[in-house]
C-alpha positions as CSV (number, residue, x, y, z in Angstrom):
1,M,87.5,-14.6,-13.1
2,D,84.3,-13.6,-14.7
3,A,83.9,-13.2,-18.5
4,A,83.6,-9.4,-17.9
5,Y,87.4,-9.3,-17.2
6,L,88.2,-11.4,-20.4
7,A,90.5,-9.2,-22.4
8,R,93.9,-9.8,-24.1
9,A,95.6,-7.2,-22.0
10,N,94.3,-8.7,-18.8
11,C,95.4,-12.3,-19.9
12,D,98.9,-10.9,-20.9
13,A,99.3,-9.1,-17.6
14,I,98.4,-12.4,-15.7
15,A,100.9,-14.3,-17.9
16,H,103.6,-11.7,-17.4
17,S,103.3,-12.1,-13.6
18,G,104.1,-15.8,-14.0
19,H,100.6,-17.2,-13.8
20,T,98.2,-18.9,-16.1
21,P,94.9,-17.0,-16.9
22,V,91.9,-19.0,-16.2
23,M,88.7,-17.1,-17.1
24,C,85.3,-18.1,-18.3
25,S,85.1,-17.2,-22.0
26,K,82.4,-15.5,-23.9
27,K,80.6,-17.2,-26.8
28,N,82.2,-15.0,-29.4
29,S,85.8,-15.4,-28.0
30,R,88.4,-16.3,-30.7
31,F,92.0,-17.5,-30.4
32,R,93.7,-16.1,-33.5
33,D,97.0,-15.3,-31.9
34,F,99.5,-16.8,-29.6
35,H,99.0,-14.4,-26.7
36,A,98.0,-15.6,-23.3
37,M,94.3,-15.2,-24.1
38,G,94.7,-17.5,-27.2
39,R,96.6,-20.1,-25.3
40,M,93.9,-20.1,-22.5
41,L,91.1,-20.5,-25.0
42,R,93.0,-23.3,-26.8
43,W,93.5,-25.0,-23.5
44,R,89.7,-24.8,-22.8
45,R,88.9,-26.2,-26.2
46,D,91.6,-29.0,-26.1
47,D,91.2,-30.1,-22.5
48,P,87.9,-28.9,-21.1
49,E,88.1,-31.3,-18.0
50,E,91.5,-29.9,-16.8
51,F,90.4,-26.4,-17.6
52,D,87.1,-26.7,-15.7
53,S,89.0,-28.2,-12.7
54,A,91.3,-25.2,-12.6
55,Y,88.5,-22.8,-13.1
56,H,86.5,-24.2,-10.2
57,R,89.3,-23.9,-7.8
58,R,88.4,-20.3,-7.4
59,S,85.2,-21.1,-5.6
60,P,86.7,-21.3,-2.1
61,V,88.5,-18.1,-2.7
62,E,85.5,-16.3,-3.8
63,T,83.5,-17.7,-0.8
64,A,86.2,-16.4,1.6
65,F,86.1,-13.0,0.0
66,S,82.3,-13.0,0.2
67,V,82.4,-13.9,3.9
68,I,85.0,-11.2,4.7
69,K,82.9,-8.5,2.9
70,E,79.8,-9.6,4.6
71,R,81.2,-9.7,8.1
72,F,83.7,-6.9,8.0
73,G,82.5,-4.6,5.3
74,A,83.5,-4.2,1.7
75,V,85.1,-0.7,2.1
76,A,88.6,0.1,3.5
77,R,88.2,3.8,4.6
78,A,91.9,4.6,5.0
79,K,93.5,7.4,3.1
80,T,96.8,5.8,2.0
81,F,97.4,2.6,0.0
82,A,99.6,1.2,2.8
83,M,96.8,1.7,5.4
84,R,94.2,0.2,3.0
85,E,96.5,-2.9,2.6
86,L,96.9,-3.2,6.3
87,H,93.1,-2.9,6.7
88,L,92.6,-5.8,4.3
89,V,95.3,-7.9,6.0
90,L,93.6,-7.4,9.4
91,K,90.2,-8.3,7.9
92,C,91.8,-11.6,6.7
93,V,93.4,-12.3,10.1
94,C,90.0,-11.7,11.8
95,Y,88.4,-14.0,9.3
96,N,90.9,-16.7,10.0
97,L,90.4,-16.3,13.8
98,V,86.6,-16.5,13.5
99,A,86.4,-19.2,10.9
């Protein structure tokens, strides 16, 4: 994720879902506490090679999302959440068929 999403609440939400937050940090980011954001920043400081490896695993996913948006449009025009979700799933199926 980009540094624009770097916030303690976002990192805590990711950690609460059972995942490890991996976000590019800002220059003025501090790790004063033991929340998920602090653990992530310590990980980046203590083991930059492992952190960078994990951070750069997002590139293929971002490429796939970019291609889906370019080929099939970035907007789901359905009214309900369930139909928007179905629209996104169908875009992913079409992407897998074409790619």
